[in-house]
KEGU-991692 format. One line per field, with one value per residue: residue number from 1; x, y, z of N, C-alpha, C in turn. Coordinates in steps of 0.05 Angstrom, whole numbers, plus 5000, padded with zeros to 4 digits. Layout:
residues N
resi: [NUM/...]
nc1: [X/...]
nc2: [Y/...]
nc3: [Z/...]
cac1: [X/...]
cac2: [Y/...]
cac3: [Z/...]
cc1: [X/...]
cc2: [Y/...]
cc3: [Z/...]
***
This chain:
residues 334
resi: [1/2/3/4/5/6/7/8/9/10/11/12/13/14/15/16/17/18/19/20/21/22/23/24/25/26/27/28/29/30/31/32/33/34/35/36/37/38/39/40/41/42/43/44/45/46/47/48/49/50/51/52/53/54/55/56/57/58/59/60/61/62/63/64/65/66/67/68/69/70/71/72/73/74/75/76/77/78/79/80/81/82/83/84/85/86/87/88/89/90/91/92/93/94/95/96/97/98/99/100/101/102/103/104/105/106/107/108/109/110/111/112/113/114/115/116/117/118/119/120/121/122/123/124/125/126/127/128/129/130/131/132/133/134/135/136/137/138/139/140/141/142/143/144/145/146/147/148/149/150/151/152/153/154/155/156/157/158/159/160/161/162/163/164/165/166/167/168/169/170/171/172/173/174/175/176/177/178/179/180/181/182/183/184/185/186/187/188/189/190/191/192/193/194/195/196/197/198/199/200/201/202/203/204/205/206/207/208/209/210/211/212/213/214/215/216/217/218/219/220/221/222/223/224/225/226/227/228/229/230/231/232/233/234/235/236/237/238/239/240/241/242/243/244/245/246/247/248/249/250/251/252/253/254/255/256/257/258/259/260/261/262/263/264/265/266/267/268/269/270/271/272/273/274/275/276/277/278/279/280/281/282/283/284/285/286/287/288/289/290/291/292/293/294/295/296/297/298/299/300/301/302/303/304/305/306/307/308/309/310/311/312/313/314/315/316/317/318/319/320/321/322/323/324/325/326/327/328/329/330/331/332/333/334]
nc1: [4064/4074/4102/4147/4170/4185/4140/4131/4085/4082/4123/4106/4058/4077/4105/4063/4038/4077/4070/4021/3977/3956/3905/3872/3887/3865/3812/3803/3777/3724/3655/3640/3598/3576/3588/3617/3607/3648/3654/3691/3706/3754/3779/3799/3866/3870/3821/3767/3757/3705/3691/3729/3716/3670/3641/3609/3618/3645/3695/3741/3755/3722/3729/3709/3698/3691/3688/3689/3658/3642/3597/3546/3554/3609/3619/3600/3638/3689/3742/3738/3713/3752/3792/3768/3769/3824/3835/3806/3835/3884/3869/3857/3909/3934/3922/3897/3910/3901/3851/3838/3804/3749/3704/3719/3747/3794/3859/3865/3910/3949/3927/3926/3979/3994/4020/3994/3977/3997/4041/4040/4022/3962/3942/3965/3942/3887/3890/3907/3864/3825/3846/3839/3783/3766/3742/3731/3757/3757/3782/3743/3731/3746/3738/3748/3727/3734/3725/3745/3736/3690/3642/3639/3595/3572/3535/3515/3482/3442/3471/3500/3548/3591/3603/3605/3570/3518/3510/3532/3537/3558/3562/3582/3578/3583/3605/3594/3620/3670/3685/3697/3657/3668/3671/3622/3621/3669/3679/3699/3658/3612/3558/3487/3464/3505/3518/3470/3466/3508/3489/3444/3466/3496/3454/3428/3468/3474/3423/3420/3460/3435/3392/3417/3435/3386/3353/3381/3405/3432/3455/3472/3441/3395/3426/3474/3470/3495/3495/3491/3467/3416/3398/3397/3358/3313/3307/3296/3247/3216/3215/3188/3137/3123/3111/3066/2998/2962/2984/2988/2991/2988/3003/3071/3085/3053/3072/3124/3115/3094/3137/3175/3150/3150/3205/3220/3198/3228/3279/3272/3273/3324/3358/3389/3375/3321/3292/3244/3250/3276/3268/3227/3173/3143/3171/3222/3291/3319/3287/3292/3346/3346/3317/3352/3397/3376/3364/3415/3443/3476/3481/3505/3510/3513/3503/3560/3583/3574/3572/3557/3556/3541/3540/3560/3534/3517/3543/3510/3479/3503/3494/3459/3476/3435/3424/3435/3465/3509/3531/3546/3584/3624/3640/3660/3704/3737]
nc2: [2351/2304/2324/2343/2296/2265/2240/2195/2159/2136/2160/2213/2211/2197/2244/2279/2258/2270/2325/2326/2326/2284/2263/2301/2294/2244/2256/2284/2265/2263/2281/2349/2399/2440/2502/2567/2628/2681/2752/2808/2877/2921/2985/3026/3051/3104/3124/3166/3197/3187/3142/3106/3095/3069/3011/2979/2983/3013/3051/3006/2938/2874/2813/2745/2685/2614/2570/2506/2458/2397/2399/2445/2462/2467/2510/2552/2558/2595/2588/2570/2614/2654/2633/2639/2696/2704/2679/2712/2760/2744/2734/2786/2806/2787/2820/2854/2823/2772/2752/2707/2681/2684/2687/2716/2686/2665/2636/2577/2548/2587/2621/2587/2583/2631/2669/2675/2720/2695/2669/2619/2583/2592/2542/2509/2532/2519/2463/2458/2478/2440/2396/2412/2419/2370/2354/2350/2403/2451/2495/2517/2552/2617/2687/2750/2816/2876/2947/2981/3036/3047/3033/2984/2940/2900/2844/2805/2747/2716/2715/2728/2745/2796/2804/2749/2691/2649/2660/2704/2764/2808/2871/2912/2980/3021/3074/3074/3110/3115/3152/3165/3139/3154/3208/3226/3228/3249/3298/3367/3401/3408/3407/3395/3367/3336/3303/3277/3250/3213/3183/3160/3127/3092/3067/3042/3007/2973/2952/2925/2886/2855/2839/2805/2765/2743/2733/2704/2715/2696/2722/2788/2817/2803/2803/2785/2731/2669/2640/2584/2572/2594/2563/2513/2521/2531/2481/2448/2470/2459/2403/2394/2414/2379/2334/2348/2339/2378/2405/2369/2351/2403/2456/2468/2523/2545/2519/2540/2594/2592/2570/2612/2651/2628/2623/2676/2691/2659/2680/2730/2718/2698/2740/2796/2850/2848/2827/2832/2885/2877/2913/2944/2923/2942/2956/2939/2917/2942/2988/3013/3026/3062/3103/3117/3135/3182/3211/3220/3244/3216/3190/3144/3106/3041/2970/2932/2884/2824/2781/2718/2676/2617/2578/2511/2502/2462/2418/2381/2334/2289/2221/2165/2154/2174/2231/2217/2170/2190/2225/2188/2159/2198/2209/2159/2156/2197]
nc3: [1657/1629/1585/1611/1628/1585/1560/1590/1622/1674/1703/1700/1728/1779/1790/1794/1839/1878/1880/1902/1868/1841/1850/1827/1774/1763/1762/1716/1671/1683/1677/1669/1673/1700/1736/1725/1688/1673/1668/1651/1650/1623/1623/1569/1561/1544/1556/1580/1645/1660/1630/1647/1700/1697/1712/1683/1630/1569/1535/1517/1535/1539/1571/1569/1604/1610/1662/1684/1729/1765/1798/1820/1871/1880/1846/1875/1913/1946/1931/1878/1854/1863/1831/1781/1777/1775/1726/1691/1697/1677/1624/1606/1608/1563/1520/1460/1416/1431/1418/1374/1339/1290/1319/1362/1399/1449/1447/1481/1499/1501/1539/1584/1596/1619/1673/1738/1793/1837/1819/1796/1735/1695/1682/1722/1766/1758/1762/1815/1844/1830/1856/1908/1914/1900/1852/1781/1748/1698/1648/1599/1554/1526/1512/1479/1471/1439/1442/1403/1362/1388/1439/1490/1522/1578/1605/1659/1680/1731/1783/1847/1856/1836/1767/1758/1737/1709/1657/1607/1568/1516/1480/1425/1411/1357/1313/1244/1212/1231/1270/1340/1392/1442/1443/1458/1513/1527/1506/1511/1520/1568/1569/1583/1541/1519/1561/1568/1520/1525/1568/1546/1506/1539/1568/1526/1508/1553/1556/1507/1514/1552/1521/1483/1518/1537/1492/1454/1400/1336/1294/1269/1229/1175/1129/1146/1153/1135/1069/1065/1113/1107/1064/1089/1129/1097/1070/1114/1132/1087/1087/1135/1121/1080/1109/1134/1138/1123/1081/1041/0973/0955/0908/0883/0881/0921/0967/0966/0976/1028/1055/1049/1080/1131/1137/1139/1188/1222/1214/1236/1289/1295/1283/1312/1302/1286/1327/1381/1425/1489/1531/1515/1490/1448/1404/1355/1360/1319/1309/1358/1357/1314/1336/1377/1348/1326/1372/1396/1356/1321/1263/1242/1281/1307/1324/1325/1339/1378/1436/1467/1522/1553/1611/1608/1561/1506/1527/1551/1597/1647/1635/1662/1726/1782/1826/1880/1875/1847/1884/1924/1896/1887/1939/1955/1921/1938]
cac1: [4082/4082/4123/4172/4181/4188/4116/4130/4061/4087/4139/4089/4039/4092/4111/4038/4035/4095/4058/3994/3958/3948/3876/3860/3891/3846/3785/3803/3759/3696/3637/3639/3581/3568/3610/3610/3616/3657/3657/3706/3711/3778/3778/3823/3885/3865/3793/3763/3751/3678/3690/3747/3704/3645/3646/3591/3628/3654/3717/3759/3751/3709/3736/3690/3711/3675/3703/3670/3661/3623/3572/3541/3564/3637/3618/3595/3661/3706/3766/3731/3708/3778/3805/3756/3779/3852/3835/3798/3858/3904/3859/3862/3937/3943/3919/3878/3919/3894/3826/3849/3783/3729/3684/3732/3757/3822/3873/3866/3937/3963/3917/3934/4008/3998/4026/3976/3990/4011/4066/4034/4008/3933/3939/3972/3921/3863/3896/3909/3836/3813/3856/3828/3754/3762/3725/3743/3754/3771/3777/3731/3733/3750/3734/3754/3713/3745/3707/3756/3729/3664/3639/3631/3579/3569/3513/3518/3456/3440/3494/3501/3577/3595/3618/3605/3543/3514/3506/3542/3536/3570/3557/3597/3564/3604/3596/3605/3637/3697/3689/3695/3634/3677/3666/3597/3625/3695/3681/3703/3632/3599/3529/3469/3458/3527/3515/3446/3472/3524/3472/3427/3482/3502/3430/3423/3488/3468/3398/3426/3474/3414/3377/3433/3435/3360/3339/3399/3408/3455/3467/3464/3420/3391/3448/3498/3464/3508/3477/3487/3448/3390/3390/3391/3333/3292/3304/3283/3219/3202/3211/3166/3111/3117/3101/3042/2974/2947/2996/2990/2979/2989/3022/3097/3086/3041/3092/3147/3107/3092/3165/3187/3138/3161/3233/3222/3192/3251/3301/3266/3281/3353/3374/3386/3361/3292/3280/3229/3268/3267/3260/3204/3162/3127/3189/3244/3318/3326/3273/3304/3372/3340/3309/3376/3413/3364/3366/3442/3454/3497/3466/3519/3512/3502/3516/3579/3591/3563/3581/3539/3568/3525/3554/3551/3519/3527/3556/3490/3480/3515/3474/3463/3471/3419/3440/3444/3486/3532/3544/3559/3608/3645/3649/3677/3729/3753]
cac2: [2331/2286/2337/2345/2269/2251/2225/2171/2163/2128/2181/2237/2206/2199/2272/2291/2249/2286/2351/2324/2332/2259/2260/2319/2282/2222/2266/2301/2254/2263/2301/2375/2417/2462/2522/2596/2645/2706/2774/2830/2900/2936/3010/3032/3069/3131/3131/3188/3189/3176/3115/3089/3088/3055/2983/2965/2983/3039/3047/2986/2911/2855/2785/2726/2659/2593/2552/2485/2440/2375/2406/2473/2468/2477/2536/2572/2558/2619/2579/2569/2641/2668/2622/2652/2723/2702/2673/2737/2779/2733/2738/2814/2812/2778/2841/2851/2802/2745/2742/2697/2670/2702/2690/2730/2667/2667/2610/2567/2541/2612/2630/2568/2587/2657/2669/2689/2737/2677/2658/2594/2588/2587/2513/2499/2542/2503/2436/2460/2481/2414/2378/2421/2415/2342/2352/2358/2432/2456/2519/2507/2571/2645/2706/2778/2834/2903/2968/2995/3064/3049/3027/2957/2936/2872/2837/2778/2738/2695/2716/2746/2753/2814/2794/2720/2680/2626/2669/2731/2774/2835/2882/2936/3001/3036/3090/3064/3130/3113/3170/3152/3145/3166/3237/3232/3233/3260/3325/3388/3413/3393/3415/3373/3351/3316/3284/3262/3231/3192/3166/3145/3106/3072/3052/3025/2986/2953/2938/2906/2863/2839/2827/2783/2743/2731/2726/2686/2719/2683/2740/2816/2824/2782/2804/2771/2703/2655/2628/2556/2570/2599/2539/2491/2527/2527/2452/2438/2478/2444/2375/2395/2417/2354/2314/2359/2332/2402/2414/2346/2356/2432/2463/2477/2552/2551/2510/2559/2619/2587/2567/2638/2665/2616/2629/2704/2692/2647/2700/2752/2708/2693/2765/2815/2875/2844/2817/2851/2895/2866/2934/2958/2903/2954/2962/2920/2928/2960/3013/3025/3038/3085/3124/3125/3150/3208/3225/3228/3257/3200/3174/3119/3089/3014/2947/2920/2857/2815/2755/2706/2652/2604/2557/2484/2500/2442/2395/2361/2324/2263/2201/2142/2156/2195/2249/2203/2152/2205/2235/2165/2152/2218/2205/2135/2161/2217]
cac3: [1669/1608/1570/1628/1633/1560/1555/1607/1639/1702/1716/1702/1749/1804/1795/1804/1867/1895/1883/1913/1847/1827/1852/1806/1747/1760/1757/1692/1650/1692/1664/1683/1657/1718/1738/1723/1666/1684/1649/1663/1633/1628/1608/1551/1574/1536/1560/1598/1673/1662/1619/1663/1725/1691/1714/1665/1603/1558/1516/1528/1526/1557/1568/1581/1608/1622/1679/1691/1752/1764/1812/1826/1898/1877/1833/1896/1931/1943/1916/1850/1846/1862/1807/1758/1776/1766/1697/1677/1698/1658/1597/1600/1604/1536/1501/1438/1397/1441/1405/1349/1321/1280/1340/1384/1419/1458/1446/1508/1507/1507/1565/1605/1602/1631/1702/1755/1813/1856/1807/1781/1710/1697/1681/1748/1785/1754/1773/1845/1855/1826/1877/1934/1916/1894/1829/1756/1743/1673/1633/1574/1532/1533/1490/1484/1453/1442/1433/1380/1363/1399/1467/1495/1547/1585/1622/1672/1691/1752/1801/1870/1856/1814/1745/1755/1735/1691/1630/1603/1541/1512/1454/1418/1396/1342/1290/1220/1198/1242/1292/1365/1408/1467/1441/1471/1541/1532/1495/1531/1524/1590/1569/1590/1518/1516/1583/1563/1498/1536/1585/1528/1494/1559/1574/1503/1509/1574/1548/1485/1525/1565/1499/1472/1537/1540/1467/1439/1371/1324/1274/1272/1210/1154/1110/1157/1155/1113/1048/1071/1135/1095/1049/1108/1141/1077/1066/1138/1132/1066/1097/1155/1107/1065/1128/1145/1122/1113/1056/1022/0947/0948/0886/0891/0886/0947/0987/0966/0989/1056/1065/1051/1102/1156/1139/1147/1217/1235/1213/1255/1315/1295/1278/1334/1293/1282/1352/1397/1445/1515/1550/1504/1471/1426/1382/1351/1365/1297/1313/1381/1348/1297/1355/1391/1329/1323/1398/1402/1333/1308/1243/1235/1305/1303/1338/1306/1347/1404/1446/1487/1532/1574/1624/1602/1535/1488/1540/1559/1624/1650/1634/1680/1754/1793/1843/1904/1867/1840/1909/1937/1881/1891/1967/1955/1907/1951]
cc1: [4091/4104/4149/4185/4181/4165/4116/4107/4067/4103/4123/4070/4053/4099/4086/4032/4052/4084/4031/3972/3948/3917/3862/3864/3872/3819/3782/3784/3730/3680/3635/3623/3570/3590/3599/3620/3624/3661/3671/3712/3737/3777/3803/3840/3879/3836/3790/3757/3724/3677/3707/3735/3678/3650/3629/3601/3636/3675/3737/3753/3736/3720/3715/3702/3690/3693/3684/3678/3641/3596/3570/3551/3593/3638/3613/3618/3679/3732/3761/3727/3733/3794/3794/3767/3808/3853/3826/3820/3879/3895/3862/3891/3948/3940/3900/3885/3911/3869/3833/3827/3764/3706/3695/3743/3786/3834/3877/3894/3953/3953/3926/3963/4014/4002/4005/3991/4006/4037/4061/4021/3978/3927/3944/3951/3896/3867/3896/3881/3822/3821/3843/3798/3746/3741/3741/3736/3770/3763/3768/3736/3736/3748/3742/3741/3722/3726/3718/3749/3700/3664/3629/3617/3574/3544/3518/3492/3460/3465/3491/3530/3582/3613/3618/3576/3542/3513/3517/3540/3549/3564/3576/3580/3585/3591/3610/3623/3665/3702/3683/3670/3642/3672/3640/3600/3651/3699/3684/3677/3616/3570/3512/3463/3479/3524/3491/3451/3488/3508/3454/3442/3489/3477/3423/3442/3482/3443/3403/3442/3454/3397/3392/3433/3408/3348/3356/3400/3433/3470/3457/3440/3416/3414/3472/3494/3478/3488/3471/3467/3419/3380/3382/3364/3309/3286/3289/3254/3203/3196/3189/3139/3103/3106/3075/3018/2960/2959/3000/2976/2978/3009/3049/3099/3074/3060/3115/3140/3104/3119/3178/3176/3148/3190/3237/3217/3216/3274/3296/3272/3311/3369/3368/3369/3331/3278/3264/3248/3258/3258/3237/3192/3145/3145/3210/3270/3326/3313/3284/3330/3367/3332/3334/3394/3403/3368/3394/3456/3477/3484/3479/3521/3499/3516/3535/3588/3577/3573/3560/3552/3551/3539/3543/3537/3532/3540/3536/3494/3492/3493/3480/3456/3452/3436/3451/3467/3511/3547/3559/3585/3631/3657/3668/3704/3748/3758]
cc2: [2311/2298/2337/2318/2252/2233/2197/2174/2157/2150/2207/2235/2208/2228/2286/2283/2265/2314/2351/2328/2307/2255/2277/2307/2259/2232/2281/2291/2254/2286/2326/2395/2440/2482/2550/2607/2672/2727/2797/2852/2914/2961/3014/3053/3098/3140/3154/3178/3176/3147/3096/3080/3074/3025/2967/2964/3011/3033/3028/2958/2895/2827/2768/2699/2639/2574/2531/2469/2418/2383/2436/2481/2479/2504/2558/2575/2583/2612/2580/2597/2658/2658/2636/2681/2723/2696/2698/2757/2770/2737/2767/2819/2804/2800/2835/2828/2774/2734/2733/2687/2690/2706/2703/2711/2671/2639/2600/2560/2565/2622/2613/2572/2613/2654/2686/2705/2720/2665/2633/2602/2583/2557/2501/2507/2526/2475/2437/2462/2454/2395/2386/2416/2387/2337/2358/2387/2437/2483/2511/2526/2600/2663/2734/2795/2863/2924/2981/3024/3068/3044/2999/2955/2907/2869/2808/2771/2716/2694/2736/2756/2771/2802/2764/2710/2656/2634/2698/2738/2801/2844/2906/2955/3018/3052/3080/3084/3132/3133/3156/3160/3157/3196/3245/3239/3247/3289/3346/3403/3397/3400/3390/3356/3329/3294/3266/3242/3208/3173/3149/3122/3084/3055/3033/3001/2964/2938/2918/2882/2844/2825/2803/2759/2728/2720/2709/2691/2705/2702/2769/2823/2801/2780/2789/2741/2689/2641/2599/2552/2575/2575/2516/2496/2523/2497/2440/2445/2463/2416/2374/2397/2392/2332/2323/2353/2355/2412/2392/2353/2385/2437/2473/2507/2560/2543/2530/2584/2615/2584/2594/2654/2654/2622/2658/2706/2680/2666/2723/2744/2705/2719/2786/2839/2872/2833/2839/2859/2888/2888/2951/2940/2915/2960/2940/2933/2948/2987/3028/3039/3062/3109/3135/3143/3179/3224/3235/3242/3243/3181/3147/3099/3062/2994/2934/2892/2850/2787/2745/2680/2641/2580/2529/2481/2481/2418/2373/2353/2296/2242/2179/2149/2179/2210/2234/2184/2166/2216/2212/2158/2172/2215/2181/2139/2180/2211]
cc3: [1648/1591/1585/1631/1608/1553/1568/1627/1668/1716/1719/1725/1777/1811/1805/1833/1886/1900/1896/1894/1832/1828/1831/1779/1742/1752/1731/1670/1658/1680/1681/1666/1674/1718/1736/1696/1679/1662/1664/1643/1642/1611/1592/1565/1568/1541/1580/1626/1675/1652/1637/1689/1722/1691/1694/1637/1594/1537/1529/1517/1548/1551/1582/1582/1619/1636/1690/1716/1748/1777/1816/1853/1896/1864/1853/1916/1925/1928/1886/1839/1844/1837/1782/1755/1766/1736/1681/1675/1678/1629/1588/1593/1577/1515/1478/1419/1406/1428/1377/1329/1312/1300/1365/1406/1424/1456/1475/1517/1515/1535/1588/1614/1616/1661/1716/1776/1833/1845/1791/1754/1715/1698/1709/1769/1783/1767/1804/1857/1852/1848/1904/1936/1909/1872/1804/1751/1717/1661/1605/1550/1542/1508/1499/1462/1459/1430/1407/1382/1374/1429/1470/1522/1552/1603/1633/1685/1712/1769/1823/1873/1832/1792/1740/1754/1717/1662/1628/1573/1540/1483/1450/1402/1383/1320/1265/1205/1211/1265/1319/1381/1435/1467/1456/1500/1547/1521/1517/1537/1545/1592/1575/1566/1514/1537/1579/1541/1508/1552/1567/1515/1514/1565/1551/1502/1529/1567/1525/1494/1539/1543/1488/1491/1538/1515/1448/1409/1361/1305/1280/1255/1191/1134/1120/1160/1131/1094/1055/1094/1125/1079/1067/1121/1122/1072/1090/1139/1111/1074/1117/1141/1091/1083/1141/1127/1110/1086/1035/0996/0939/0926/0897/0898/0913/0969/0989/0981/1019/1069/1069/1075/1129/1160/1149/1177/1232/1236/1232/1284/1318/1294/1300/1325/1292/1306/1366/1420/1473/1535/1539/1482/1449/1402/1379/1358/1344/1300/1337/1374/1330/1315/1369/1373/1326/1349/1404/1379/1320/1288/1236/1259/1301/1321/1318/1314/1373/1410/1466/1496/1555/1585/1617/1576/1516/1501/1548/1588/1625/1651/1655/1709/1761/1813/1867/1898/1860/1864/1923/1922/1886/1919/1968/1942/1921/1981]
***
C-alpha cells in the first residue's frame, strides 16, 4: 500500500481500512514465534509411477516453509493451515531456480508476489488471514531442496495434519558417480532384488530425515566444517579449561591434547555422518550408509544435502507479560 500511494503513510493506512485490513497492519509488529512448519514433496515430471505416488519422497523436490503466528491456537485454525498449503503450492510453482541461497533458501519477496489459487498474492493472503484471526501472521522463511540425480525424503514432527508440524527435515540421497538412484525403482527388471534395493533406500532416506530432525546436525562430515568454526570451537574449549581448577598449571601440550579430544567429541555431535543412528543405536550414520551401499550395490551412494527447519527457532519468547495478561491485552485490542 505504501508503494501504491507514493509512501504516504496516511493514504496507505486509509486504503488498508477500506479493505478491512487495517487491524492486521497494526498487529504486524507484535511478537510471533508460534505457528507451523510445512513440508511438501512434488515428484519430478520424468519420475516413475512408483516415485510419483510416493508421498514421502523420491525423485523430485521438497519445499519447506515456516509460517508464524502469535499463539499456538491460531496455528491449529483451519484458515492458518489452508494458508500454509497455499504457500507451499506457491513455493513449488517457482521451480528449481527459486532456491537462491547456499542454504537452499527461497527469496521471500519473490514468494510473496506469487498468485495463489484464489487470485490473491501470497502477501495478500497472509494479510487477509491475519485480519481474520486477529493476530500477527507472517511468512518467515522458505526453502527448496531438489533431488537432482538422486532421491529426496522428508520428515515432519509433532503434527496430526499431514505435512504440517513444528519441525521438518529433508535429506537427499545421491550417487557421487552421477548415475540416477531412480534406476533402483525404475529399471525394467522387476526382480525382487531391484524392489528390495528401492525399499532399502527409501527406508534409509526416511530414517535419515528423522535423524536430521531429532539430532540437529550442522554439517555432513568433518571435512565440511569451516576452518573458522573449528578455530572458534577450539578457542572456546581452551577458555573453558583455563577456568577449570583441575587443569590449573598443566603443561600446554597436555591442554592441547585434551582440547583435541573434546573437539573430536563435539564434532561427532555436529556432523551427521558421525552421529549415532536413531533407528539403530549400535552404529553411526556413516556405518549405516556403508551397509546400505553394500546391500544395494551402489558404492558411491551418499547423503549430499539436508535441511532442518524448526518453528520459532531463534526468535525467543516474548518478555514481560504472563499468559493471562497477554490474553487480556489481545482481547482489549480486538
